[in-house]
Every structure is written in structure tokens, then in C-alpha cells.
C-alpha positions, 0 to 999 in steps of 0.5 A: 500500500502506498504511503509516501509519494513524491511530487515533481513539478517544474516551476517558474516565476509565474505563481499562476502556472505553479498553482495550476500544477501544484494545487491539484497535485496536493489535493490528490495527495490529501484525498488519498491520505498520503505523505508527500515530499515535493521536488520543485525544479526551476524551468531555467534548468534546461541542460542540467536538472539537479532536482530531477537527479536528486529525485531519481537518486531518492527513488533508487533508495526507495524513499517513496513508493510513487512519483506524482506529476501534473503532466508527463511533459512536466516530467520528461523532455521527450518520449524516449526519456519518459519511457527510459525513466519509467522503466528505470523507476520500475526497476527501483520498485517506484511507480509514476502517475500523471494525475491529469492524463490517467497514466500510471505505471503501478505493477499492481494495477492491470493498466499499469502492467500493460503500460510497462509492457508496452514501454518495454516493447517500445524501448526494445524496438528503438534499440533494434532500429538504432542497431539496424541503422548503424549496420546499414551505415557501416555497410554503406561506408564500407561499400564506398571504401571508407574505414570503419571502426578504430583508426589504424595504429601508426607504427613502423610496420616494416621494422616490425617485420625486420625484427621478427625475421631477426628472431625477436619475440612478439612481446619484445617487438611490441614493447620496442615499437610501443604497440600491443602484442596482438597489433604487432602479431596481426600486422606482421602476419598480414605482411608475411601473407601478402609477401607469399601471395605476391611471390606466388603470383609472380611465379605463376606469371613467370611459368606462364611466360615460359610456356608461351616462349 
């Protein structure tokens, strides 16, 4: 049973707008017989919302069972943020209720369970869309011959090959050139493989020329 709740509101210097939010929220709490802690954020806090962050920190500590807001646009700046925050609150065991929009994420309520399930699906769908976009972007970049991923490590590759031919260990070469063990080994292996392929191609060309003669 809910006893302690939090009220979150973004307030301004205009008292009328504040009353429009806070009065119905306080009246709702009084009707339900709950105890409320108010978290009032100044609207001037655009990029950084310290009160919101404190609200989420207290929610993580289960200092209240539910958060009440006037409307969801006074709580979150985007639908993505709203969904992510509601799911995070649910993991803390805290529900969110918008008193003017009949939105509630309480697991004890059938509609609340439906809402959380829907939000979970939407979040999963968005992640899948992002992954597909990234894959499509990488494929197109590779098709255009662009390098994807981390930039190639710059070091003396020819020297690495020369040191390996002298009998140096991979770790000694890596330490000498200031790169990782795997980078040296992979690079030298690729160079050796390239040399072998070039030699094989040259032999085939020479044999073909001899047959023609």
C-alpha cells in the first residue's frame, strides 16, 4: 500500500502556472491520505536538472513508493526519456502517475502492467532500429571504401617485420615499437601473407611466360 509519494513539478516565476500544477497535485495527495515530499525544479534548468537527479537518486533508495506529476511533459523532455525513466523507476520498485492524463505505471494495477509492457516493447524496438541503422551505415561506408571502426595504429610496420625475421619475440617487438602484442602479431602476419601471395603470383606469371616462349 502506498504511503509516501513524491511530487515533481517544474516551476517558474509565474505563481499562476505553479498553482495550476501544484494545487491539484496536493489535493490528490490529501484525498488519498498520503505523505508527500515535493521536488520543485526551476524551468531555467534546461541542460542540467539537479532536482530531477536528486529525485531519481531518492527513488533508487526507495524513499517513496510513487512519483506524482501534473503532466508527463512536466516530467520528461521527450518520449524516449519518459519511457527510459519509467522503466528505470520500475526497476527501483517506484511507480509514476500523471494525475491529469490517467497514466500510471503501478505493477499492481492491470493498466499499469500493460503500460510497462508496452514501454518495454517500445524501448526494445528503438534499440533494434538504432542497431539496424548503424549496420546499414557501416555497410554503406564500407561499400564506398571508407574505414570503419578504430583508426589504424601508426607504427613502423616494416621494422616490425625486420625484427621478427631477426628472431625477436612478439612481446619484445611490441614493447620496442610501443604497440600491443596482438597489433604487432596481426600486422606482421598480414605482411608475411601478402609477401607469399605476391611471390606466388609472380611465379605463376613467370611459368606462364615460359610456356608461351
